[in-house]
C-alpha positions in Angstrom: 93.3 280.9 156.3 96.1 279.8 153.9 95.5 280.3 150.2 94.9 276.6 149.4 92.6 276.0 152.4 90.5 279.0 151.3 89.9 277.5 147.9 89.2 274.1 149.4 86.5 275.5 151.7 85.0 277.2 148.7 85.0 273.9 146.8 83.3 272.2 149.7 80.6 274.8 149.9 80.0 274.5 146.2 79.8 270.7 146.3 77.6 270.5 149.4 75.2 273.2 148.6 74.7 272.1 145.0 74.2 268.5 146.0 71.5 269.4 148.5 69.8 271.7 146.0 70.0 269.1 143.2 68.4 266.4 145.5 65.6 268.8 146.5 65.0 269.6 142.8 64.9 265.9 141.7 62.7 264.9 144.6 60.2 267.7 143.6 60.4 266.6 140.0 59.8 263.0 141.0 56.7 264.1 143.0 55.4 265.9 139.9 54.9 269.2 141.8 53.0 271.3 139.4 54.6 274.7 140.3 58.2 273.3 140.2 60.6 272.8 137.3 60.5 269.8 135.1 63.1 267.7 133.4 64.9 269.4 130.5 63.8 267.4 127.4 64.4 269.3 124.2 63.2 267.3 121.2 62.3 264.4 123.6 66.0 264.0 124.7 66.4 264.0 128.5 69.3 266.3 129.3 70.7 265.0 132.6 72.3 267.4 135.1 75.6 265.6 134.8 76.0 267.4 131.5 76.0 270.7 133.1 78.4 269.4 135.8 80.9 268.3 133.2 80.7 271.7 131.5 81.2 273.5 134.8 84.2 271.4 135.8 85.8 271.9 132.4 85.3 275.6 132.5 86.5 275.9 136.1 89.6 273.7 135.3 90.5 275.8 132.2 90.3 279.0 134.3 92.4 277.5 137.1 95.1 276.3 134.7 95.2 279.2 132.3 94.5 282.2 134.5 95.7 281.0 137.9 93.0 283.1 139.6 93.4 284.7 143.1 91.1 286.4 145.6 87.4 286.4 144.8 88.1 285.0 141.3 89.7 281.9 142.9 86.8 281.5 145.3 84.2 281.7 142.5 86.2 279.2 140.4 86.5 276.8 143.3 82.7 277.1 144.1 81.9 276.5 140.4 84.2 273.4 140.3 82.6 272.0 143.4 79.1 272.6 141.9 80.2 270.8 138.8 81.5 267.9 140.8 78.2 267.7 142.7 76.1 267.8 139.5 78.3 265.0 137.9 78.6 262.7 140.9 74.9 263.0 141.7 74.5 260.9 138.6 77.7 258.8 139.0 75.6 255.6 139.1 74.2 256.4 135.6 77.7 256.7 134.3 78.8 253.5 136.0 75.8 251.5 134.7 75.3 253.4 131.4 71.6 253.3 132.3 69.1 255.6 134.1 69.2 254.0 137.5 68.6 257.2 139.4 65.6 255.9 141.3 66.8 252.3 141.6 68.9 250.7 144.3 71.9 251.0 142.1 71.4 254.8 142.0 72.5 255.0 145.6 76.1 254.6 144.3 75.8 258.3 143.4 75.3 259.2 147.0 78.3 257.0 147.9 80.4 258.9 145.4 79.3 262.3 146.8 80.0 261.2 150.3 83.5 260.0 149.4 84.2 263.3 147.7 83.0 265.3 150.7 85.0 263.1 153.1 88.2 263.4 151.0 87.8 267.2 150.8 87.3 267.4 154.6 90.3 265.1 155.2 92.5 267.3 153.0 91.2 270.3 154.9 92.0 268.9 158.4 94.4 266.1 157.7 96.9 267.4 155.2 98.5 265.2 152.6 97.5 261.6 152.2 100.1 259.0 153.3 102.3 261.7 154.7 102.3 263.3 158.2 103.7 266.8 157.8 104.7 267.0 161.4 107.1 264.0 161.0 108.2 264.3 157.3 108.6 268.1 156.7 112.3 268.0 157.7 112.9 264.3 157.1 115.2 262.9 154.4 113.5 261.8 151.2 114.2 258.1 151.9 112.5 258.3 155.3 109.5 260.1 153.9 109.1 257.4 151.2 109.3 254.6 153.9 106.7 256.3 156.0 104.5 256.8 153.0 104.8 253.1 152.0 104.1 252.0 155.6 100.9 254.1 155.8 99.8 252.8 152.4 100.4 249.2 153.6 98.2 249.8 156.7 95.4 251.2 154.5 95.6 248.3 152.0 95.4 245.8 154.9 92.3 247.6 156.2 90.8 247.5 152.7 91.5 243.8 152.4 89.8 243.2 155.8 86.6 244.8 154.4 87.0 248.0 156.3 86.7 250.4 153.5 86.1 253.6 155.4 88.8 252.8 158.0 91.3 252.3 155.1 90.1 255.4 153.4 90.4 257.7 156.4 93.7 256.0 157.3 95.2 257.4 154.1 95.2 260.7 155.9 95.2 259.5 159.6 97.4 256.4 159.7 96.4 255.6 163.4 92.9 254.8 162.1 94.1 252.2 159.6 96.6 250.8 162.2 93.6 250.0 164.5 91.8 248.5 161.5 94.8 246.2 160.8 94.8 244.9 164.4 91.2 244.0 164.6 89.2 241.1 163.1 88.4 241.1 159.4 84.9 241.1 158.1 83.6 237.7 157.1 83.7 237.3 153.4 86.5 239.9 153.0 89.6 238.9 151.1 91.6 238.8 154.3 89.1 236.5 156.0 89.0 234.1 153.0 92.8 234.0 152.9 93.7 233.9 156.6 90.6 232.4 158.4 90.1 229.4 156.1 91.9 227.0 158.4 90.9 228.9 161.6 87.2 228.2 162.2 87.2 229.7 165.7 88.5 233.1 164.4 86.0 233.0 161.6 83.2 232.4 164.1 84.4 235.3 166.3 84.4 237.6 163.2 80.9 236.4 162.2 79.6 237.0 165.8 81.2 240.4 166.0 80.0 241.8 162.7 76.5 240.2 162.6 74.9 242.8 164.9 77.0 245.8 163.8 76.4 245.1 160.1 72.7 244.9 160.7 72.7 248.3 162.5 75.0 249.7 159.9 72.8 248.6 157.0 69.6 249.9 158.7 71.3 253.3 159.4 72.6 253.5 155.8 69.1 252.7 154.4 67.5 255.4 156.6 70.2 258.0 155.7 69.9 257.2 152.0 66.1 257.3 152.1 66.3 260.7 153.7 68.9 262.1 151.3 68.2 260.3 148.0 64.6 259.1 148.4 63.4 255.6 148.6 64.0 253.6 145.4 60.7 253.1 143.5 62.0 250.9 140.7 63.5 247.3 141.0 67.2 246.8 140.6 68.5 246.3 137.1 68.7 242.5 137.7 64.9 242.4 138.1 62.5 243.1 135.2 60.8 246.4 135.0 60.8 249.7 133.0 63.8 251.9 133.7 63.5 254.8 131.3 61.5 257.1 133.5 61.4 258.4 137.1 57.9 257.7 138.5 56.6 259.3 141.7 56.6 257.4 145.0 
């Protein structure tokens, strides 16, 4: 396995294993299991695990840039960086909202962030460089490579504007995916639909009919997956009244 791929696999292992262990840990803490660990609260201050994640990422980054490790040292550094990313992104929603929303609906943004990081690492592993297809640009002139990159970026941006976020995201690495997204109907309510379907009621109706059932299935599957991974939210969203400074059990 090439040097860079080896480090990327180590990063993926550190990210995935740490995320799973952190979620098991927080679920057990939430359930108030007597024999398990508890939140770290020295002097009454709750130390969130994102703090340890930031420290790990900083340490791993400094080692990478200053020592340029190789072999097992590089593997350990990549695993540590992946673990730091997992610890930090698992509380991404807290950073985003500047509030402890871990067990709220908003807290699921943390799982979104981890899934995106995992997907990006996997796409780097199997898909190469974003926006560039190495099989067609390795020996191409610089101008041609830039044109291909801009075309691929445009396809992804169109997919994003059509409300197909995952299609556009994956298309950054695999342009064929975003090409399909640009040719198909936009989601109702997306910027593309508001701009292009305003005077075309028949096309808007087709889009609404196509996505009504698929969106319902997608939301149900997403809710099931997030309940499985992150636990069911037990506090109301921030827009609703209710205490949000503790993590009560289910």
